[in-house]
C-alpha positions as CSV (number, residue, x, y, z in Angstrom):
1,X,87.3,81.6,108.4
2,X,89.7,78.9,107.1
3,X,88.1,76.3,104.7
4,X,90.5,73.2,105.7
5,X,90.4,71.5,109.0
6,X,90.4,67.6,109.7
7,X,86.9,66.2,109.8
8,X,86.4,63.7,113.0
9,X,83.3,61.9,113.7
10,X,81.2,63.5,116.7
11,X,81.4,61.2,120.0
12,X,79.7,62.8,122.9
13,X,78.1,65.8,123.3
14,X,80.6,68.9,123.5
15,X,80.4,71.2,126.5
16,X,80.5,74.8,126.3
17,X,84.4,75.1,127.3
18,X,85.1,72.8,124.3
19,X,83.0,74.8,122.2
20,X,84.9,78.2,123.3
21,X,88.1,76.6,122.9
22,X,87.3,75.6,119.4
23,X,86.3,79.1,118.7
24,X,89.1,80.7,119.8
25,X,91.5,78.1,118.0
26,X,89.8,78.8,114.7
27,X,88.7,82.2,115.0
28,X,91.9,83.9,116.1
29,X,95.5,83.7,116.9
30,X,95.1,83.3,120.5
31,X,96.7,80.1,121.2
32,X,94.4,78.0,123.2
33,X,94.6,74.3,123.7
34,X,91.8,72.6,121.3
35,X,91.0,69.0,122.5
36,X,87.8,68.5,120.0
37,X,87.7,68.9,116.0
38,X,84.0,67.6,115.5
39,X,80.7,68.7,114.9
40,X,79.3,68.9,118.4
41,X,82.3,71.2,119.0
42,X,81.8,73.3,116.0
43,X,78.2,74.0,117.0
44,X,79.4,75.3,120.2
45,X,81.9,77.1,118.9
46,X,79.8,78.9,116.4
47,X,77.3,79.7,119.0
48,X,79.6,81.2,121.2
49,X,81.7,82.9,118.6
50,X,80.6,86.5,119.8
51,X,82.9,85.8,122.9
52,X,85.9,85.5,120.5
53,X,84.5,89.1,119.0
54,X,84.2,90.9,122.4
55,X,87.6,89.7,123.4
56,X,89.3,90.6,120.0
57,X,87.3,93.8,120.0
58,X,88.2,94.6,123.5
59,X,92.1,94.3,122.2
60,X,91.5,96.1,118.9
61,X,90.0,99.2,120.9
62,X,92.4,99.2,123.9
63,X,95.0,100.1,121.0
64,X,93.1,101.7,118.8
65,X,91.5,104.4,121.5
66,X,94.8,105.7,122.8
67,X,96.1,106.3,119.3
68,X,93.0,108.1,118.2
69,X,93.5,110.3,121.4
70,X,96.7,111.1,120.6
71,X,96.8,111.5,116.7
72,X,93.0,111.8,115.4
73,X,90.2,109.5,114.8
74,X,91.4,108.3,111.1
75,X,94.8,106.7,112.9
76,X,92.7,105.2,115.7
77,X,90.4,103.5,113.2
78,X,93.3,102.3,111.0
79,X,95.2,100.9,114.3
80,X,91.8,99.2,115.5
81,X,91.3,97.6,111.9
82,X,94.6,96.4,111.3
83,X,94.9,94.9,114.9
84,X,91.5,93.0,114.5
85,X,92.9,91.6,111.1
86,X,96.0,90.9,112.7
87,X,94.2,88.9,115.5
88,X,92.2,86.9,112.8
89,X,95.4,86.3,110.6
90,X,93.3,88.2,107.9
91,X,91.2,84.9,107.5
92,X,87.7,86.8,107.4
93,X,89.3,89.4,104.8
94,X,90.6,86.3,102.7
95,X,87.4,84.8,102.6
96,X,85.6,88.3,101.8
97,X,88.0,88.3,98.6
98,X,87.6,85.0,97.7
99,X,83.7,85.1,97.7
100,X,84.0,88.1,95.9
101,X,86.0,86.4,93.4
102,X,83.8,83.4,92.9
103,X,80.4,85.8,92.9
104,X,82.3,87.8,90.1
105,X,83.5,84.9,88.1
106,X,79.8,84.4,86.5
107,X,81.0,80.8,86.3
108,X,79.0,77.8,87.4
109,X,78.9,76.6,91.0
110,X,81.8,74.2,91.0
111,X,84.0,76.1,88.7
112,X,83.2,79.3,90.8
113,X,84.0,77.4,94.0
114,X,87.6,76.3,92.3
115,X,88.5,79.9,91.9
116,X,87.9,80.6,95.7
117,X,89.7,77.8,96.4
118,X,92.9,79.4,94.5
119,X,95.8,80.9,96.4
120,X,95.7,84.1,94.4
121,X,93.5,87.2,94.4
122,X,91.5,88.3,91.6
123,X,90.5,91.9,90.5
124,X,87.1,91.5,92.2
125,X,88.4,90.2,95.5
126,X,91.1,93.1,95.5
127,X,88.5,95.9,94.6
128,X,86.2,94.4,97.5
129,X,88.9,94.4,100.1
130,X,89.8,98.0,99.2
131,X,86.4,99.2,99.1
132,X,85.5,97.6,102.3
133,X,88.7,98.4,104.5
134,X,88.3,101.8,103.3
135,X,84.3,101.9,104.4
136,X,85.4,100.4,107.8
137,X,88.1,103.0,108.4
138,X,86.1,106.0,107.4
139,X,83.0,105.0,109.3
140,X,85.2,104.2,112.5
141,X,87.1,107.4,112.2
142,X,84.0,109.2,112.6
143,X,83.0,107.4,116.0
144,X,86.9,108.3,117.1
145,X,86.6,111.8,116.2
146,X,83.3,111.7,118.5
147,X,85.1,110.5,121.3
148,X,87.5,107.7,122.2
149,X,85.1,105.6,124.4
150,X,82.3,106.0,121.4
151,X,85.1,104.7,118.9
152,X,86.2,101.8,121.0
153,X,82.4,100.7,121.7
154,X,81.9,100.9,117.8
155,X,85.0,98.4,117.6
156,X,83.4,96.1,120.0
157,X,80.1,96.3,118.2
158,X,81.6,95.8,114.9
159,X,83.7,92.8,116.2
160,X,81.1,91.1,117.9
161,X,78.4,91.6,115.1
162,X,80.9,89.6,112.9
163,X,80.8,86.7,115.3
164,X,77.4,86.8,115.7
165,X,77.2,86.2,111.8
166,X,78.7,83.3,112.1
167,X,76.0,81.5,113.8
168,X,73.4,82.3,111.4
169,X,75.8,80.9,108.5
170,X,76.0,77.6,110.3
171,X,72.1,77.5,110.9
172,X,71.0,73.9,110.5
173,X,68.6,75.0,107.2
174,X,72.1,76.1,105.5
175,X,74.0,73.3,103.8
176,X,77.8,72.8,103.2
177,X,78.6,74.0,99.2
178,X,81.1,70.9,99.2
179,X,82.3,68.1,101.6
180,X,85.4,68.4,103.5
181,X,87.2,71.5,105.0
182,X,85.9,73.6,108.0
183,X,83.0,74.8,106.2
184,X,81.3,71.5,106.1
185,X,82.4,70.7,109.4
186,X,80.3,73.7,111.0
187,X,77.5,74.0,108.3
188,X,74.2,73.2,109.7
189,X,74.9,72.6,113.2
190,X,73.7,75.5,115.1
191,X,69.8,75.6,115.7
192,X,67.8,78.9,115.0
193,X,66.9,79.6,118.6
194,X,70.2,79.1,119.4
195,X,71.7,81.8,116.9
196,X,68.7,83.8,117.9
197,X,69.7,83.5,121.7
198,X,73.3,84.4,120.9
199,X,72.7,87.4,119.0
200,X,70.0,88.7,121.3
201,X,72.5,88.3,124.3
202,X,75.1,90.1,122.3
203,X,72.6,92.7,121.7
204,X,71.7,93.1,125.3
205,X,75.1,93.6,126.3
206,X,75.9,96.2,123.6
207,X,73.1,98.0,124.8
208,X,74.2,98.4,128.6
209,X,77.6,99.4,127.5
210,X,76.4,102.2,125.2
211,X,74.0,103.2,127.6
212,X,76.8,103.8,129.9
213,X,78.5,106.2,127.5
214,X,75.4,108.1,127.0
215,X,74.0,106.5,123.8
216,X,70.7,105.4,123.3
217,X,70.0,101.9,124.4
218,X,69.1,101.1,121.0
219,X,72.2,102.1,118.9
220,X,74.4,99.7,119.0
221,X,71.9,96.9,119.1
222,X,70.4,98.2,115.8
223,X,73.8,98.7,114.4
224,X,74.5,94.8,114.9
225,X,70.8,94.1,113.4
226,X,71.5,95.8,110.4
227,X,74.8,94.5,110.2
228,X,73.2,91.0,110.5
229,X,70.8,91.6,107.8
230,X,73.7,92.5,105.3
231,X,75.2,89.5,106.2
232,X,72.1,87.3,105.8
233,X,71.5,88.8,102.4
234,X,75.2,87.6,101.6
235,X,74.2,84.3,102.7
236,X,71.1,83.9,100.6
237,X,73.1,85.2,97.5
238,X,76.0,82.3,98.2
239,X,73.6,79.8,99.0
240,X,71.6,80.0,95.5
241,X,75.0,80.7,93.9
242,X,77.3,77.9,95.4
243,X,74.6,75.6,96.6
244,X,75.5,75.9,100.4
245,X,78.4,77.8,102.7
246,X,82.3,77.3,102.9
247,X,84.6,78.7,105.1
248,X,85.3,81.4,102.7
249,X,81.4,82.4,102.8
250,X,81.4,82.7,106.6
251,X,84.2,84.8,106.7
252,X,82.8,86.9,103.9
253,X,79.5,87.2,106.4
254,X,81.7,87.9,109.0
255,X,83.1,91.2,107.4
256,X,79.9,92.1,105.8
257,X,78.3,92.2,109.2
258,X,81.0,94.3,111.0
259,X,80.8,96.6,107.9
260,X,77.1,97.0,107.9
261,X,77.2,97.8,111.5
262,X,79.9,100.4,111.5
263,X,78.2,102.2,108.4
264,X,75.1,102.2,110.4
265,X,76.5,104.0,113.4
266,X,77.9,106.4,111.0
267,X,74.5,107.0,109.3
268,X,73.0,107.3,112.7
269,X,75.3,110.4,113.5
């Protein structure tokens, strides 16, 4: 997620339509007309973020599955991961690299946050990006090798897990690490019950889709839950280290959840 966005004072409570437009406008390259940039709209957007994951995951799966069917699982995995990165302008990956540099610097919070805002990527960021992308592609290739439909569902699960993590990163108990930027706008906006409901609805949908393909109804929800657990551990570390969340932290949580989800599916066989 980008860590820059004009902050406006909230006016009236935002509707879900406004929240969805906010979510698609900030979390994807899809062109939408965003009418509100305020905290009420941000709260709705982060709770509705899994809908963005469903759309982006479906688009990536629609391209990756034919590639896997024609040329094998590894190519399908590369295509799907690449399409997801393109549909988000690589913002989550950029956040992951910045957080890796900030955590790896070993410097006090203020200096680490300044490192994260720099435009260049340091060695920790490069190494983390390489390892995470390799892990995602390797895990997803195995799913595509088991079948194009199975690989497509894995893409969908990882994309939605990534966006479910955003709601937890914006829970009301989690402060912003610094004033200003999108991170400060969305921080502490989502009630925990709303984040739980959003994740549960996503898990139920994935369970139904998995059952249609012959998987256990628990397989995809389990993978999503593990991915969210990994993202939560990263969130705890960042809150202790930086004092709260930033847009980069939220992006890193999304990539961590997606990777954890895919690795779980690979380990489940």
